[in-house]
N, C-alpha and C positions, 0 to 999 in steps of 0.2 A: 445419490451423492449430491450434497448441496455445496456448491463452490461459489464464493462471493468475492468480488473485488471491492475492498473498502477504499474509498477515494476521497480526497479533499486536500486543500492547501495546508501548508505548515500552520499549526495552531488551531486547526478545525476541530480537534478532539478525537482524532482517529485512535490514538493510543488508549484513551479512556473508554471509548465505545467498543473497541475491538476486544478488550478484556471481558466486557459484559456479554458480547455476542458469542465469544468462545465458550464462556461458562454456560450460557443458555442452550446453545445449539451443538455443543460438543465438537466444535470444529478444530482442526489443526491450524495453528497460526504459521503463516509463511511470510516472514519479513526479510527483505533482501539485506537490510542492515545486520540482522541477527545471523543470516547465512554468511555474510562476509566475515563477521567476527569469528564465527565457528571455523570456517575454512582457513582463515589466517592463523588462528591460534593452533590449529591442528597441523598446519603446514601441508595441507593437501595439494595435489596437483593444480586443482582449480584455484585454491587459495594463493599459491605461489604465482600463478598467472595473473590473478587479480592484483596482487601486490606489485608486480612488475609495472602494470599500467598505472596504478595509483602513485607509485614512486616517481613515475615520469610525468605526473600531473595530468594524466589523461583519464577520461571516463572508462570504466570497465566495459569492454565490448558486450553487446547483447548476448552473443553466443556463450560467453563465460557465465553471465548472470543466469541465463536460461539453463545452462548445464547444472548450476547449483539448485535451481528450482526443481528441475526434473528429478534430480537425485533425492531431494526431500520428499517429493510426491511418491517416488518409487519405494522409499523407506516406509511409507505410511499408506499403503494401498487399501487396507481394510478399515478405513475410518469413515465417519459419516460425511466428511467433506473438509474443505479448506477455506480459510479466509486469507486472501492475499492482501498484504499491507505494504505499500510502497512498491508494488509490482502489479502489473506492468507499468513502466514509466514512459514507454514509447510505443507507437503503433506496431513496429516490427516485433517488439516483445509480446504484445497482445496477440498478434497473428501466430507467433511461434507457440505461445501457451495454448491457444485454441487448437492448433495442429497437434500438439502433443496430447492434450486431453482427449481429442477425437480418437487417437490411437488406442487409448485405454477405455474407450466408450464412456467418456465423461465430457462435461462442458462447463463453461462459466454460466451459471444460472442468471446472474445479474451483477451490475455494479451499483453499490449503494454509495452515493456521493453526499458528503456533508457540505452544505452550502452555507458559507459564512461571509459576511461583508469584510472588506479589507481593513476598515477601521477596527472592527472587532478582532480580527486576526492580529493586528499590530498590538492592541491592548493585551490580548492573551499572551502573546509571545514575550512581551516586556514583563508581564507579571510572572510568567514561568521562569524567565531569566533571573528573577530575584531569588527564586528558591532552588532552581536546578543547577546553577553554576555554569550553565552552557553559555559560552561567550557569544555564540550566534543568536541567542535570544536576548542579549543585552544591548545590542548595537542596532539602532534604527536603520542605518544604511544597509547592514547585512540582512536585516529583516525585509526591507524593501526589495533587495536583490533576490532573496529567496522567493518572495511572492511573485516577482516578475519572471523568474526562471520557471516557476510552476506554470504561470500563464503561457509562457512561450513554448515550453518543452513538453509539459505533461497534459495540458488541456486537450490536445488532439486525441489522447486516449479516451477521454470522455466522449468526444465526437464519434469515435470509432464504435463505442458501445451504444450510443444514441442511435446510430445508423442501423444497428442490429436490433433495436427495440429493447435493449437490456439495461438502459440507464434509469436509475431510480434516485431522484434527488430528495434529500431530507433537509429541512431547515435546521441548521446547526446552532441556533442561538436559543438559549433558555435553560431550564433545569436539566441536569444530566439525565435523570430518569425519564423526563418528558421526551427528550430527544431519543433516548433508547427505545421507548415505547413506539415512537414513530418509525424508527429503524425496523423494529420487529414487525410492524404492519407491512412494510415493504418486503422483508424477508419471507414472511408467510405467503405473500403473493407470488413468490418465486417457486414455491414447492409444487 
């Protein structure tokens, strides 16, 4: 089983590259955003719990997020692997994921991190904002806040995987196919 954490700041190209990775390696995509939307729309117990926290303006606790991820993995046990997108966001989430995967005789093979300069991220997000309609991609102050939150809260997850020898950085600026080919080189080294 091949399990990859796709990592990078907002605007790094994770969405574009994850589609290509999924198609080539036949992995199941696990996105916490997608899981939240699914559970909220279906009114599941986990969805109602997540909604309660979000309505109060709080982050959804790790145990709720992890519960959704575990459920998705358990529903897809006979697959060739998973690509985790937007998860884990915290070191406790990474530790919980590792513990759960160990229970089912699996592991995270590696983190593939798209490395992009902040100036490039800002330009990409502003450009995406013109076509996506996303308000958070059209406001430079919000873009800067998102980049700062990424550095403050999410970067420790990269350090966690670096300490385990599982971090694989890929230069994320250039032609989409060129970046994808570089990602594939890293993925092939994980098998």
